[in-house]
KOLPAPA-872109 format. One record per atom (N, C-alpha, C): residue in three letters; x, y negated, z negated. Coordinates in steps of 0.02 Angstrom, whole numbers, plus 50000, padded with zeros to 5 digits. Example, Ala and Ser with C-alpha at 12.3 -4.5 7.8 and 13.67 -1.06 7.14 Angstrom:
BEGIN
ALA506605028449610
ALA506155022549610
ALA506605016549610
SER506425011249646
SER506845005349643
SER506454999849606
***
This chain:
BEGIN
MET500425006150000
MET500005000050000
MET500434993750000
ARG501084994450012
ARG501534988750009
ARG501344983350058
TRP501074985150115
TRP500924980050166
TRP500364975450145
LEU499974977150095
LEU499414972950073
LEU499644966750036
ILE500254966850008
ILE500484961149969
ILE501004957150007
ALA501054958050073
ALA501514954050114
ALA501284946850115
ALA501754942450129
ALA501594935250131
ALA501094933850185
PRO500594929450170
PRO500074928050220
PRO500354925150284
SER500924921650280
SER501194918450340
SER501514923550388
ASP501664929450361
ASP502014934450402
ASP501504938950436
ASP501074936050479
ASP500534939850510
ASP500794945350556
ALA501344944150591
ALA501614949150637
ALA501854955350599
SER502174954250541
SER502414959850502
SER501844963950475
VAL501324960450451
VAL500734963950425
VAL500404968150479
THR500334965250538
THR500014968850594
THR500414975050613
GLU501084974350616
GLU501504980050634
GLU501474985450581
ALA501484983450517
ALA501454988350463
ALA500794992050464
THR500254988350477
THR499594991550481
THR499564996550538
ARG499844994750596
ARG499834999250653
ARG500215005650638
GLN500805005050606
GLN501205010950590
GLN500845015350539
LEU500505012250490
LEU500155016050440
LEU499585020050470
ILE499225016950516
ILE498655020350548
ILE498895025850593
SER499485024950625
SER499715029850674
SER500005036150643
VAL500155036050577
VAL500445041950544
VAL499885046850527
PRO499915053150553
PRO499395058050538
PRO499405059750464
SER498815060750436
SER498775062450366
SER498985069650355
PRO499245071550296
PRO499435078450282
PRO498855083350291
ILE498255081150273
ILE497665085550280
ILE497545087150353
TYR497605082050397
TYR497505083150468
TYR498035088050495
GLN498665086950474
GLN499195091350498
GLN499075098550475
THR498855099450413
THR498715106150387
THR498175109550427
LYS497635105950442
LYS497085108850481
LYS497315110750551
ARG497755106450579
ARG498005107850646
ARG498405114350647
VAL498845115150598
VAL499255121250594
VAL498815127350583
GLN498295126550540
GLN497845132150525
GLN497465134150588
LEU497205129250624
LEU496825130850684
LEU497275134150736
SER497885131750742
SER498345134750789
SER498505141950770
SER498585143250706
SER498745149850681
SER498165154750693
THR497555152650677
THR496975157150687
THR496845158250760
ARG496965153250802
ARG496875154250875
ARG497375159250901
LYS497985158950876
LYS498495163650898
LYS498315170750874
THR498055171250814
THR497845177750788
THR497295180750832
ALA496805176650849
ALA496255179050892
ALA496515181150960
LEU496975177350988
LEU497235178851054
LEU497615185451054
ILE498035186551004
ILE498415192751000
ILE497955198650989
ALA497475197950942
ALA497015203450929
ALA496605205250991
GLY496365200051025
GLY495975201351086
GLY496385204851140
ALA497005202751148
ALA497445205851198
ALA497575213151180
LEU497665214651116
LEU497785221551095
LEU497165225851108
PHE496565223151097
PHE495955226951112
PHE495915228451187
VAL496075223651228
VAL496055224751300
VAL496585229951321
ILE497165229751289
ILE497685234651303
ILE497455241751287
THR497045242551235
THR496805249251220
THR496395252251278
PHE496045247951314
PHE495665250351372
PHE496145251851430
LEU496635247451441
LEU497085248351497
LEU497535254451489
THR497635256751429
THR498065262551417
THR497665269051410
SER497095268851378
SER496725275051363
SER496345277651424
ILE496045273251464
ILE495635275651520
ILE496055279151574
PRO496605276251598
PRO497005279851648
PRO497265286551623
ALA497475286751559
ALA497735293051532
ALA497205298451530
ALA496615296751506
ALA496085301751497
ALA495775303851563
LEU495655299151608
LEU495275300651668
LEU495705302351729
LEU496345300451729
LEU496755301451788
LEU497385305651775
LEU497785303551727
LEU498455306351720
LEU498455313251686
TYR497985314451641
TYR497975320851606
TYR497575326351642
THR497225324551695
THR496775329451726
THR497115335851749
PRO497735335851776
PRO498035342251796
PRO498105347151738
VAL498325344851681
VAL498435349451625
VAL497775351051588
LEU497305346451590
LEU496675347651555
LEU496195352051595
ASP496205351351660
ASP495695354651702
ASP495935361051735
HIS496575362351737
HIS496835368251772
HIS497115373151721
THR496795378851716
THR496985383851665
THR497675386751677
ASP497895386951740
ASP498545389851755
ASP499095384551763
TYR498985378751735
TYR499485373351741
TYR500165375651715
ILE500165379351660
ILE500795381151626
ILE501225385951667
ILE500915389451715
ILE501305394051757
ILE501335391651829
GLY501065385751843
GLY501055383151911
GLY501595378051923
ALA501515374351978
ALA502005369251996
ALA501995363451947
GLY501395361851922
GLY501345356651871
GLY501385349551899
ALA501185344951858
ALA501245337751874
ALA501515334351812
ASP502115336351794
ASP502405334251730
ASP502485326751723
THR502665323451778
THR502765316151776
THR502115312551759
ARG501565314851788
ARG500915311851773
ARG500735312751699
VAL500845318751673
VAL500695319951603
VAL501145315651558
ALA501775315151575
ALA502235311051536
ALA502025303751537
LEU501815301351594
LEU501575294451599
LEU500955293451556
GLY500505298351558
GLY499905297951516
GLY500095297751442
ALA500595301851423
ALA500815301751353
ALA501115295051334
PHE501495292151380
PHE501795285551367
PHE501255280251357
LEU500735280451399
LEU500185275551392
LEU499825276551326
GLU499765282751304
GLU499415283851240
GLU499855281751181
VAL500505282051189
VAL500935279251136
VAL500825271751131
LEU500775268451188
LEU500605261251188
LEU499915260151158
LEU499455264851171
LEU498785264451141
LEU498825264551065
ILE499235268951038
ILE499315269350966
ILE499575262650938
VAL500065259850972
VAL500335253350949
VAL499795248050950
ALA499395247951004
ALA498855242951009
ALA498315244150957
ASN498155250450944
ASN497645252050894
ASN497845249350825
VAL498435251350803
VAL498665249250737
VAL498795241750736
GLY499085239150790
GLY499225232050793
GLY498615227650788
SER498075229650821
SER497465225550818
SER497185225150747
ALA497225230750711
ALA496985230750642
ALA497425226650596
VAL498085227250605
VAL498555223550563
VAL498495216050576
VAL498415214050638
VAL498355206950655
VAL497725203950625
LEU497175207750626
LEU496545205150601
LEU496495205450525
PHE496895209550493
PHE496835210550421
PHE496865204050380
PRO497355199550392
PRO497375193550351
PRO496745189250356
VAL496395189650412
VAL495775185850420
VAL495185189550389
LEU495135196050403
LEU494565199950380
LEU494555200850305
LYS495145200850273
LYS495165201950201
LYS494855196150163
ARG494785190350195
ARG494455184650162
ARG493705185950156
GLN493455190250198
GLN492745192150193
GLN492655197850143
ASN493045203150151
ASN493015208750105
ASN493665212650111
GLU494085212050061
GLU494755214950066
GLU494735222550068
ALA494285225550030
ALA494235232850029
ALA494045235550097
LEU493555232450129
LEU493345234750196
LEU493885233250248
ALA494215227650241
ALA494755226050288
ALA495315231250284
LEU495485233350223
LEU495985238650215
LEU495715245250242
GLY495075246450232
GLY494765252450260
GLY494795252650335
TYR494725246750367
TYR494765246350439
TYR495475248050463
VAL495985245450430
VAL496665247050449
VAL496785254550441
THR496535257450386
THR496615264550374
THR496275268750428
ALA495675266750447
ALA495315270450500
ALA495695270350566
ARG495995264650582
ARG496385264250644
ARG497005268650641
ILE497315269050582
ILE497905273250575
ILE497715280650582
ILE497155282650551
ILE496935289650556
ILE496755291250629
GLU496405286750662
GLU496245287850732
GLU496885288750773
SER497375284550760
SER498005284950797
SER498385291450782
ALA498315293950720
ALA498635300250702
ALA498345305950743
PHE497685306050750
PHE497365311150792
PHE497615310650864
ILE497665304550890
ILE497905303650959
ILE498615306250966
ALA499035304950916
ALA499735307150918
ALA499785314750921
VAL499365318150882
VAL499365325550883
VAL499155327950952
GLY498665324650983
GLY498455326551050
GLY499015325551101
ILE499395320151095
ILE499965318951140
ILE500465324551134
VAL500645326351072
VAL501145331451061
VAL500915338151090
SER500275339751083
SER500025346151108
SER500095346651184
LEU499955341251220
LEU500015341451293
LEU500755341451314
LEU501175337851279
LEU501885337951296
LEU502185344851282
ALA501905348451233
ALA502135355251220
ALA501965359851279
VAL501385358751310
VAL501215362651370
VAL501725361351425
VAL501905355051435
VAL502395353351486
VAL503075356651471
THR503285356451408
THR503925359551390
THR503915367051402
LEU503375370351383
LEU503325377551395
LEU503335379151469
ARG503005375151509
ARG502995376351581
ARG503695375751611
GLN504065370751588
GLN504735369651614
GLN505235374951591
ASP505155377351528
ASP505645382051500
ASP505515389351518
VAL504885391551512
VAL504735398651520
VAL504165399951568
GLY503935394651602
GLY503355395451645
GLY503445400551700
GLY504045401151728
GLY504155405751783
GLY504415412551763
THR504585413451699
THR504895419751677
THR504485423551625
GLY504065420051588
GLY503685423351535
GLY503075426951561
ASP502735430251515
ASP502125433751531
ASP501575428651548
ALA501295429251608
ALA500815424251631
ALA500205423951587
GLY499935429651568
GLY499325429751527
GLY499425426351460
SER499985427951428
SER500135425051362
SER500245417551367
LEU500605415451420
LEU500735408351428
LEU500095404451440
VAL499645407151480
VAL499015403751493
VAL498615403051428
THR498625408351388
THR498265408051323
THR498555402651278
VAL499225402451274
VAL499545397351233
VAL499395390351260
GLY499435389651326
GLY499305383151357
GLY498605380751344
ARG498115385151351
ARG497425383151339
ARG497295381651265
SER497665385151222
SER497595383751150
SER497835376651134
LEU498395374751164
LEU498655367951153
LEU498185362751183
VAL497885364251240
VAL497405359651269
VAL496795358951224
ALA496595364551193
ALA496025364451147
ALA496175359951086
VAL496805360151063
VAL497005355751008
VAL496915348451029
HIS497135346851090
HIS497045340051116
HIS496315338151118
ASP495885342651142
ASP495175341051148
ASP494855339651080
TRP495055343451029
TRP494775342350963
TRP495035335950931
THR495665334350944
THR495925328050917
THR495575322150950
PHE495415322851014
PHE495055317451048
PHE494355316651019
LEU494025322151003
LEU493355321850974
LEU493375318650905
LEU493825320850862
LEU493835318550793
LEU494145311550786
GLY494585309650832
GLY494885302950829
GLY494475297750866
PRO494585296950932
PRO494185292150971
PRO493445293850973
GLY493275300150963
GLY492565302050967
GLY492185302250902
TRP492515300450846
TRP492155300550781
TRP492405294850735
ILE493065294850721
ILE493335289750676
ILE493225282750704
VAL493245281950770
VAL493125275450800
VAL492445272650780
GLY491955276950774
GLY491295274750753
GLY491295271750683
VAL491715274450640
VAL491765271850572
VAL492165265350571
GLY492755265350603
GLY493205259550600
GLY492975253850643
ASN493025254650709
ASN492845249150755
ASN492095247750755
GLY491695252950743
GLY490975252050745
GLY490705249050682
LEU490655253150629
LEU490315250950568
LEU490715245750529
ILE491355247150515
ILE491735242650472
ILE491885236050506
LEU492185236350566
LEU492345230050601
LEU491705226350621
GLY491205230050643
GLY490575226850661
GLY490255223150602
TYR490265226350544
TYR489985223150484
TYR490385216950464
LEU491045217450464
LEU491465211850444
LEU491375205950492
MET491345207350556
MET491245201950605
MET490545198950599
TYR490055203150585
TYR489365200650579
TYR489295196250518
ARG489555198350461
ARG489485194550400
ARG489895188150400
SER490475188350431
SER490915182450431
SER490705177450484
GLY490375179750536
GLY490185175150590
GLY490775173150634
LEU491305177050634
LEU491885175350675
LEU491745176150749
VAL491265180350766
VAL491035181150835
VAL490275180650834
PRO489955179750892
PRO489225179450892
PRO488925185750860
ARG488435184750818
ARG488155190350780
ARG487815195450825
ARG487535193250880
ARG487235198150927
ARG487765202750956
MET488365200050966
MET488915204250990
MET489115209250937
ALA489165206850875
ALA489365211350820
ALA488855216850809
MET488225215550825
MET487705220650818
MET487855226750863
LEU488205225650918
LEU488385231250961
LEU488815236250923
GLY489265233750881
GLY489675238150840
GLY489265241850788
LEU488795238350757
LEU488375241450706
LEU487905246650736
ILE487735245950800
ILE487325250850834
ILE487755256350864
GLY488305254350896
GLY488725259250930
GLY489095263850883
GLY489285261350824
GLY489645265550776
GLY489255271750756
PRO488645270950731
PRO488245276950714
PRO488115281550773
LEU488035278650833
LEU487925282850892
LEU488545287150908
ILE489135284150901
ILE489755287950912
ILE489805293650860
ILE489665292050798
ILE489705297050745
ILE489195302650757
ALA488585300750775
ALA488055305750786
ALA488225310250845
SER488465307350900
SER488625311350959
SER489225315850945
GLY489735313250909
GLY490305317450892
GLY490115323150846
THR489665321850799
THR489425327150755
THR489035332350794
ALA488635330150842
ALA488245334750883
ALA488705339250924
VAL489255336450949
VAL489735340650986
VAL490075345550938
LEU490245343250878
LEU490575347450829
LEU490165353650813
PHE489505352850807
PHE489065358450791
PHE488735361550853
ASN489035360050911
ASN488835363250974
ASN488105361750993
VAL487855356050971
VAL487175354050990
VAL487185351251062
ILE487695347451078
ILE487795345051147
ILE488495346851169
GLN488625346651233
GLN489275348351260
GLN489735342251262
PRO490385343351252
PRO490845337651258
PRO490825334551328
GLY490785327951330
GLY490765324551394
GLY490095324951429
SER489575327351393
SER488905327751422
SER488615320851431
ALA488055320551468
ALA487735314051480
ALA487525310851414
ALA487285314851367
ALA487075312151303
ALA487645308851265
GLN488235312051266
GLN488805309051232
GLN489045302751267
VAL489045302951333
VAL489265297051371
VAL488815291051357
ILE488155292251358
ILE487675286851345
ILE487775284051274
ALA487925288551227
ALA488005286451157
ALA488615282051148
THR489105282651192
THR489715278651185
THR489665271651217
ILE489135270451256
ILE489095264151292
ILE489085258051247
PRO488665257751195
PRO488665251751152
PRO489355250451120
GLU489695255751098
GLU490355254851068
GLU490855252451120
PHE490815255151180
PHE491255253051235
PHE491165245651249
VAL490535243551255
VAL490395236451270
VAL490615232051212
TRP490515234351150
TRP490705230551091
TRP491455229151091
GLU491855234251098
GLU492575233351094
GLU492845229151152
LEU492585230351212
LEU492825226551270
LEU492615219251265
SER491995218051247
SER491755211151241
SER492115207451184
LEU492265210951130
LEU492635207951075
LEU493325205751097
GLY493675210151133
GLY494345208451157
GLY494335202451203
ILE493875202451250
ILE493845196851298
ILE493645190351262
TYR493155190751217
TYR492925184851181
TYR493495181751139
LEU493865185951103
LEU494405183251062
LEU494955180151104
MET495085183051162
MET495595180151206
MET495375173551236
VAL494755173151256
VAL494515167251291
VAL494315161651244
LYS493935163251192
LYS493655158151148
LYS493945158051078
GLY494235163451055
GLY494485163650987
GLY493925164750937
PHE494075163750874
PHE493575164550822
PHE493075158750822
LYS492455160250807
LYS491965154950795
LYS492125151550728
PRO491925145250720
PRO492015141950655
PRO491675145950601
SER492025147250548
SER491765151350493
SER492055148950427
PRO491665149350373
PRO491935147250308
PRO492565151050288
ILE492645157250309
ILE493235160950287
ILE493875158350320
LEU493815154750375
LEU494405151850407
LEU494645145650371
SER494215142450332
SER494415136550294
SER494615138350223
GLY494585144950207
GLY494765147050140
GLY494225145850089
ALA493615144150112
ALA493065142650065
ALA492725149050044
ILE493115153550015
ILE492825159949992
ILE493245162249933
GLY492915165449887
GLY493255167749827
GLY493615174249839
ASP493705178149787
ASP494045184649792
ASP493585189549826
ALA493695190549892
ALA493255194849931
ALA493285201949906
GLY493865204149882
GLY493915210949857
GLY493475212049796
ALA493345206749758
ALA492915207349699
ALA492195205949715
GLY492045204649778
GLY491355203649799
GLY491115196549790
GLU491565191649775
GLU491355184749765
GLU491285181449833
ARG490765177549843
ARG490645174049906
ARG490505166749892
SER490735162549935
SER490635155349926
SER489915153549944
PRO489645148149916
PRO488975145849936
PRO488925144450010
ALA489465141650039
ALA489445140150111
ALA489365146350152
LEU489725151750133
LEU489685158050171
LEU488995161250162
THR488735160850101
THR488075163650090
THR487555160150131
ALA487605153450135
ALA487135149650176
ALA487195151350250
ALA487805152650272
ALA487915154150343
ALA487595160850362
ASP487535165450313
ASP487255171950328
ASP486485171850332
ARG486185166450309
ARG485455166150307
ARG485175164650375
***
């Protein structure tokens, strides 16, 4: 406030001091700017990782793994080892994107509910563990084909090969076909819906798609429907749309304004909620 007591005759000095004072950004403004930049970067990275999960999982499942998954005599035939190896590499990237998306979102989601945010990270890790077992099983088929495919007993090798493929199929069912419904569907859908970080109608897709994924996976487990049947495919559509739309939305628009981004929330792990957040949920 020193400029307020300057001599009245020194009008030029007063004017210059006033201009400099007004031009200096306040600490509060600078803090908000840094916070907004940080949350936008978080949304961008998380969205990109969600999109990467699609770019890595779909080619591996639908194109690159088909020789070993669909041909019973792959282990004693010519094989397409490079395709399978490329599929395995893409799924390794898928694992990184799966875990990475949960870790990146955790600091934001824990402001809503820390226990559920930790549960989401755990679900993604378990899903990725199932995927990793599936990768190893298919790479084992490739190794057996290369080492003993032309010299061993054909019948025994085919049996071993199909057993390893069966391991992959079950890991796919229990990981992407079941745990995803719990993690990306129910937990992430609920956290996004309650926090308002994305449009609530979009988050509803997760709350609907999650139970459908779980129900269809359970039906396959008890042989009520066949794996990859029309019923299972239809049941995965809401979850597919939810995850893809979430990734694109976070990349393009970032998080919606929400009380949890301003820190106006108590200890989420203890279930405390700020009045502002409660009002936003109404």
